[in-house]
C-alpha positions as CSV (number, residue, x, y, z in Angstrom):
1,M,0.0,15.6,0.8
2,V,-4.1,15.3,2.1
3,D,-3.3,17.6,4.5
4,L,-2.1,20.5,3.1
5,I,-5.3,20.1,0.9
6,A,-8.1,20.1,3.4
7,L,-6.1,23.0,5.1
8,L,-5.6,25.2,1.7
9,N,-9.4,24.5,0.7
10,P,-11.0,27.4,-0.1
11,L,-14.4,26.3,1.6
12,T,-11.9,25.8,4.4
13,I,-10.8,28.9,4.6
14,V,-13.8,30.4,4.7
15,L,-15.1,28.7,7.3
16,S,-12.2,29.2,9.6
17,T,-12.7,33.4,9.0
18,R,-15.5,32.9,11.1
19,G,-14.3,31.9,14.4
20,S,-14.8,27.8,13.3
21,S,-11.6,26.0,14.5
22,D,-12.9,22.2,13.2
23,I,-10.5,22.8,10.4
24,I,-7.5,23.4,12.3
25,V,-8.3,20.5,14.0
26,L,-9.0,18.4,11.5
27,F,-5.8,18.8,10.1
28,L,-3.7,18.2,13.6
29,V,-5.9,15.0,13.4
30,L,-4.4,14.4,9.7
31,V,-0.9,15.3,10.7
32,T,-1.2,13.0,13.6
33,L,-1.9,10.5,11.5
34,R,0.7,10.8,8.6
35,L,3.3,10.9,12.0
36,L,2.2,7.2,13.5
37,V,2.3,6.2,10.2
38,S,6.0,7.6,9.6
39,E,6.4,5.5,13.0
40,R,7.3,8.8,15.0
41,I,4.8,8.3,17.7
42,L,6.1,10.8,20.0
43,L,5.9,13.9,18.0
44,G,2.3,12.3,16.7
45,G,1.3,12.3,20.2
46,L,2.2,15.5,20.9
47,V,-0.2,16.8,18.0
48,Y,-2.8,14.8,18.9
49,G,-2.4,16.3,22.1
50,L,-2.8,19.7,20.6
51,S,-6.0,19.1,18.6
52,V,-7.8,17.1,21.6
53,H,-7.0,21.2,23.4
54,F,-8.1,22.7,21.2
55,K,-11.7,20.7,20.6
56,I,-12.5,18.0,22.8
57,Y,-14.3,15.4,20.1
58,P,-10.8,14.5,19.0
59,I,-10.3,12.1,21.9
60,I,-13.2,9.9,20.2
61,Y,-9.7,8.8,17.6
62,S,-8.0,7.7,20.7
63,V,-9.2,3.8,20.7
64,P,-8.2,3.4,17.3
65,I,-4.9,5.0,18.0
66,C,-3.9,2.8,20.5
67,L,-4.7,-0.1,19.2
68,F,-2.1,1.0,16.4
69,I,0.3,1.5,17.8
70,G,0.4,-1.2,20.2
71,R,-0.2,-3.4,16.7
72,K,3.0,-2.0,15.9
73,Y,5.0,-2.4,19.5
């Protein structure tokens, strides 16, 4: 629900029309977190890879994600 609110926010839509893809990256990172919490690791990894493909800065979330996955398995 939170990821849809972030995506459908009017401010988000205005910023995205000006060429900034940061909101799309935010949406993909939130979807990744939701998938990891629901234990869909492979799909979460694919979505995370797509978010890193758009911009490089989501790579900073890789250490917490690895620690989260390592703690569960």
